[in-house]
Every structure is written in structure tokens, then in C-alpha cells.
SEGU-428968 format. One line per 5 residues: number of its first residue (from 1); their letters; for each residue z, x negated, y negated of C-alpha. Coordinates in Angstrom, 1 decimal. Layout:
N
NUM = A = Z:X:Y | ...
***
This chain:
103
1 = MSYFV = 125.8:-109.2:-92.1 | 122.1:-108.4:-91.3 | 119.0:-108.5:-93.2 | 116.4:-105.5:-94.2 | 112.9:-105.6:-92.7
6 = EFVRY = 109.8:-103.9:-93.9 | 107.0:-103.8:-90.9 | 103.9:-103.0:-93.0 | 100.7:-102.4:-91.3 | 97.4:-101.6:-92.9
11 = RSDLT = 93.8:-102.3:-93.2 | 91.7:-104.0:-95.8 | 87.7:-104.5:-96.6 | 88.7:-108.0:-97.8 | 87.9:-111.2:-96.4
16 = AADLV = 90.9:-112.9:-94.6 | 90.9:-115.6:-96.9 | 90.8:-113.2:-100.1 | 93.3:-111.0:-98.5 | 95.9:-113.9:-97.9
21 = ELRAA = 95.0:-115.1:-101.5 | 96.2:-111.7:-103.2 | 99.3:-111.5:-100.7 | 100.4:-114.8:-102.1 | 100.1:-113.8:-105.4
26 = ALSAV = 101.9:-110.8:-104.7 | 104.7:-112.2:-102.9 | 105.3:-115.0:-105.6 | 105.6:-112.2:-108.4 | 107.8:-109.8:-106.2
31 = RAAHP = 110.0:-112.7:-105.5 | 110.2:-113.7:-109.1 | 111.2:-110.3:-109.8 | 113.0:-109.7:-106.9 | 114.6:-112.8:-105.3
36 = DLIDA = 116.5:-110.8:-102.7 | 112.9:-110.9:-101.2 | 113.9:-113.9:-99.0 | 111.0:-114.5:-96.7 | 107.8:-113.0:-95.4
41 = PVLSQ = 107.2:-114.9:-92.6 | 104.2:-112.9:-90.8 | 101.0:-111.7:-91.6 | 98.7:-111.0:-88.4 | 95.5:-109.1:-87.6
46 = NEFGT = 95.1:-107.4:-84.2 | 91.9:-107.0:-82.7 | 91.2:-103.4:-84.2 | 91.2:-105.3:-87.8 | 94.7:-103.8:-88.8
51 = WTDVW = 96.9:-106.3:-90.1 | 100.7:-106.6:-89.8 | 102.9:-107.9:-92.6 | 106.6:-108.5:-92.3 | 108.5:-108.7:-95.4
56 = IYRTR = 112.4:-109.5:-95.6 | 115.0:-108.3:-98.0 | 118.5:-109.6:-98.4 | 119.7:-105.7:-98.2 | 117.9:-102.3:-97.9
61 = TAADA = 119.0:-101.7:-101.6 | 116.9:-105.2:-102.9 | 114.0:-103.3:-101.1 | 114.2:-100.1:-102.7 | 114.5:-102.0:-106.1
66 = ANADA = 111.4:-103.9:-105.6 | 109.5:-100.9:-104.2 | 110.7:-98.8:-107.0 | 109.4:-102.0:-109.4 | 106.1:-102.6:-107.5
71 = ANIPE = 103.6:-100.4:-109.7 | 105.2:-103.0:-112.8 | 103.9:-106.1:-110.9 | 100.3:-106.6:-111.8 | 99.8:-109.0:-108.7
76 = FAAFA = 101.5:-106.7:-106.3 | 99.1:-103.5:-107.8 | 96.5:-105.9:-107.1 | 97.5:-106.6:-103.3 | 98.3:-102.9:-102.5
81 = DALSG = 94.9:-101.8:-104.2 | 92.9:-103.9:-101.8 | 94.9:-102.0:-99.0 | 94.2:-98.6:-96.8 | 96.1:-96.8:-94.3
86 = IEITT = 99.5:-98.3:-95.0 | 102.3:-97.6:-92.5 | 105.7:-98.7:-93.1 | 108.5:-99.0:-90.3 | 111.9:-100.7:-91.3
91 = GRMPE = 114.5:-102.3:-89.4 | 117.8:-104.5:-89.3 | 117.5:-108.0:-88.5 | 121.1:-110.0:-87.7 | 121.3:-112.9:-90.2
96 = SAASP = 121.9:-115.2:-87.0 | 118.5:-114.3:-85.8 | 116.7:-116.3:-88.7 | 114.2:-118.7:-87.3 | 115.8:-122.3:-86.8
101 = FSA = 112.5:-123.7:-88.1 | 112.6:-122.4:-91.6 | 115.6:-124.3:-92.2
***
């Protein structure tokens, strides 16, 4: 089995601390509504200010359901409103490739 991974790149005018706070609230709310969001292990900013965010779902169907419901989750909407230039690529991650450090 493999997981479905979203690699999301974006920009934000928020401070890193404010962005991380909004992201944490969004992740908690999305996971409460869609428990097949299983991890979001990476948020990094490159030297040009672009952020890369990684969200891992159990399946593509689960990711599609969460994305379809995004406008109904106020915490996610607030997070998304703080972003610009959003680009999403996706991939599959073998379940066996999950980090042994997160267990």
C-alpha cells in the first residue's frame, strides 16, 4: 500500500511564526474533519521566501475529500487566505518509507 502525498509550494507575507500558527490550526481542524490526513511532517522556506509544505493522506480519495471540504473548515480557509502563488504536485509514498523516527 502507498500513501498519497501533496507537495504544496506557496508564498506568504506573514511572519514565519504567524504562518506556522495558522498552519497548525488548519492542520488540527482538517484532521478532525478528515482523519485520513495522517501527517504533515515538513514545512520549509527556501532562500527566495517560497514555502514547501508536505501533507500526507492515507489515499488520494481522502485527499480529494479534504480538498473538496476545505471551504467549510474556517481554520483552513484562514490559512489559505494568507497564501499566494500556490502550486501543488502530488505523489505516492510507499507505506514502508514512513520515517521510523515518528513511531
